[in-house]
Structure formats: structure tokens, C-alpha cells
N, C-alpha and C positions, 0 to 999 in steps of 0.2 A: 265354125259354129257347130255346137253340139246338135246331134240329130234329135235330141229331146228338148231343145230350147223352145219355150213358148213365149218369149219376151214380146210384149206388145199385143199379144192375142187376148181377146175378150172371151171368157168362158162362162156360160150360164149353166149352173148345176142345180137341178131340182132335188128336193129331199136331201139337202146338203148340211143339215145341222147335226147329224149323227151317222154312225155306221159307215157303210160304203161311200155314200155321198159326201160325208165330211172328209173322209180320207182322200177322195178324188179332188175335192176343192183345195184342201191343204197342199197336196202334192203338185197340183197344177200351179198354184200360187208360188210354191218354192221354185218351180221351173220358169217363172217369169210372167205367168198369165195374170190378167186382171180378172178377178173372179166375182161372180154374182151369186151370193148365198140366198137360197130360197127354200122355205118350208112354210107351214101354216102359221107358226107363231112368230110375230114380229120381234119380240124381245129376244128370243133364242137366236133368231137369224142375226140380229145385231151383235149379240155376244160372240158368235162364231166369226163374223166379219171383223170385229175388233181384235179378236185373237190373231187372225191372219195379219192384220195391220201391225199389231204389236210385234209380230215376228219378222216384220220387214216387207210384208207383201202388200198387195193392193186388192181390196175387196169392199163391196157394198152389200147391203142387205135389202132385198125386195121380197117381202113375204107373198106367198101365193098358195092357194088351195087348188091343186091341179085338176080337180073335178069340175071346176067352174071356168068356163071358157073366157069370160070377161077378165078373170084374174090372170089367166095365162097370157091374154093379150096385154094386160097391164105390165106383166113381167117383161115381155119382149119390148114393149114401148119404153118402159122405164130403163131398161138396159141400154137401148139405143140413145136415149136422152142423156144418160150418164156417161157412156163411153164412146158414143158415136157409131157403134155397130156391134156385130156379133161374129166371132170366128169359130167358136166351138159351142155346141149344145150337148149337154149330158142329161138325158132323161132317166133319172134314177128313182124318182118317187113311185111307190107302188104299195098295194095293200093285199092282204089275204085274211079276211075276217072269218074264214070257215076252214075247219080241219075235220075231214070225214068223207064218207062216200058221196059220190055225185047224186045218188038216188034221193038222199034226204037234204040236199042243199036248198035252202030257201031261195026264192026268186030274187029277193032284194039283195042277198049276198052275192048271187051270180052277177047281177047288174052292177054292183059296186066293184067287183073284181074286174069285169070286162071294161067298164067305163073308165076306171082309174088307170088300169094297167095298159089299156090299148087305145081307147078313144082319146084320152088326154095326150098321149104321145103322138097320135095322129094329128091332133090339133096343133100341138107344139111344133112338130116338124114343119107343118105347112106355114106356121107363123114365122118361124125362124129362118127357114131356107132362103127366102128372098133377100133377107139382110145379109146372110152369109155369102150369097152370090155377089152382092154389091161389093164385098171386100175382096173379091177375087177367088173365093172358095174357102173351104174349111172342112170341119168334121162334125158329124152328128153321131153320137154314141148313145145307145139305149142299153140300160142294164136289164138284161133278161135273166135267165136261170137255166140250169141243166134240167129243171122241171119241164122246160119246153122241148126237151129231147127224149124224155122218158115218160111212160105211163105211171100213174100213181093211184093207189086205192084211197088216199087221204087228201091229196092235193090236186085232184084232177082238173078242175076249172082253172086254178092258178096256173097249172102247166099249159092249158089251152091258151090262156092270155099271154104267156111268155113265148109260146110258139108263134102266136100272132105278131109279137114284136119282132121276131126274127124275119118274118115275111115283110113286115113294115119296112125294115131297113133295106131289104132287097129292092123293094119298090122305089124307095127314096134314092137309093144308089143309081138305079136306072134313070129315073126322072131327072135327077139333079146332077148326075155325073158330068154332063156336058158343061155345067157351070163350075166344075172343079170341086164339087161337094162330095165328100166320102161319107158313107153311112154304114155303121157296123154295130153289132151287138156284143156285149159281154155276157157270158153265161156262167156265173159262179155256181159252185156247189154249196155245201153248208159253210157259211162264213160266220164267225163269232161276232154277231151283232144283236142288238135288241130285237130286230125284226125276226131273226131266226132263233130267238132264245128258247122257244118251246121245243126246238129240236136239239140244240147242243147242250141244254141244261138237263135234258132227259138222259140219264146215265146209259140206259139200254141203247137208245138211238145213237148217241155220241160214240159209245164204245164200238158198236157194230160198224159205224161208218169209218172210224179210224182203222179198224181191223181190215176192212175191205179196200181201203184207199192205198194205192202204191206208195204215196209219200207218208202214210201212217199218221196223219194229223188232219185236223180241221183247218179251214182257211181263216185268214185274218183280213180286215179291211184293206190294209196296205197291199195284200196280194192282188187285189182287184185294181187299186189305184195306179199301180205301176203300168198295168195294161192300158188303162185309160189315157195316161200320159203318152204312151207309145202310139196309140191310135190317133191322138189329137195332134201329134207332132210330125215333123218331117220324116221321122223314122217309119211312120205308117203311111207315107204318101201314095203308095200304090196298092193299098188294101181297101176294098169297098164291097159292100153287100155280104159281108162275112159275119159269122158268129164265132167268137174266140172263147173257148171253154176254159174255165179257171177252176179246176176241181181236184187238183192233186192227182189226177189220173183215174178217178173212179169210173168215169164213163168209158174209158178205153179198155178196161178189164179189171174186175174186182179180185183182190187177193182173198184167199181163204186160209184161215188158221184156226187152231183149236182155242177154246176158251181159256 
């Protein structure tokens, strides 16, 4: 059996209609998982689920706005009703409505970032973990960011929320490890998605990041999806409470070069 085989596993992926979440859902389906596609818009969720089914995979759509606790519960309950349980949870949905110094960040923007990026994942882990435990264990994966490892003069509170996600998985790993549940974070650098469009479409930012990155490029959604499959599968069976950085090497040491 392949170390990366997910046959028969049920994976719930939030924010899975585009970008990193979509890539994770598609790759997990390719490796045999039954995938639950979830984001705010029901029509888009169904389109993505149908695309996976058309490619030979198994997927259903359960729309959910992660900021609403009742909708998160409906996502978990709907998954269990459809597939009988949960083996893998991927908390990918996140927001960043503000780009600028913390000094001038409005309170409502702060609350939206922290509630969506941290509280929703906290709720979701607590809702899903008992079901994962009933299946004999599994994996919880939260998509964080290298912003949680570095200070920023423009993305400070976003970074705070992502650092909190790293601590969340450490706590989940300790609390649920005896039930064979592994919890880990993925911390991508700049990935070419709609979410990060303001960064990679800015020529100055993109050029500077590529120059400073040892691999000399920006990331792609599949660069993150492969790591998610790894952590969800038997290949990652002894990894828990960790943050896996996926940034082309930029946080380990920046290259310097002339313009």
C-alpha cells in the first residue's frame, strides 16, 4: 500500500472552492479520499464537487460560512450523515480584510480576522475531533502562514492569527493524541492564489520575494496540496503538533542579489 493512499478516508476541507483549499481537495480525492467541499456559496461548492466526481473521485458539497458556529456544526453533522464519519479535517478558510499598520486597524477588521482565522478553527477542531476519534484516529490540518513566524508592518494582526493557529494545533495534538489524532499546521509563503493576489500581482513585491527566495519563485497551490496529502496519510503517521513551512526557503535565509 502506498504511504500516501487515502482510500476510504473522509476529508472535510473548508475554503475548498479555489486556491490552496481547492488544490488540497482535488489531490486528496486523487489519492482516494471522499472529500467534502465547503465554502460560502452553494453553487460554487457543487461545481467543484461535480468536477471531482467527473474526474473519477468522490465528493459532496456542504456550503458553510465558517464565522457562524451553527453552520460549522451543520458541516460536521452533514458529513457524518453523508459518509458515516470523518478522518481528516483541513481548516483552510481564512480572511485578511486589512493591509496596513496595526495602529490604524479598525476594531471590526481585527475581530473579523481573529474570529474567522482562529475562533472558527477552534470550534471546528472541537466539533470534528470526537468523530475522528470514533474512526480510530486521523489528521487535523490547519492552513496557517509564514506570517505567523515573522513580524510585519502591514499584516501584523493576520500574522497574530496565524501564530495562534500554530498554538491551536499544538494543543489539539496534546489533548487528542491519546485518541490517535494528529494535528499540524501548514505555513505557506506567498502562493499564487486569489487570496494573495494583492501581493503577487504587485511587481515590486513579487520581484523582491523571488529574488530573496532560495528557490527563486513564488509558490503554487499544488506546492501546499502535496504537503497536506502527506500529513493526512500514513506517510505522516508520527508527525503531530508541528508547523510545516512551505515557502521555497525564504524564512531559512534570504538571498540577496542586485536589481
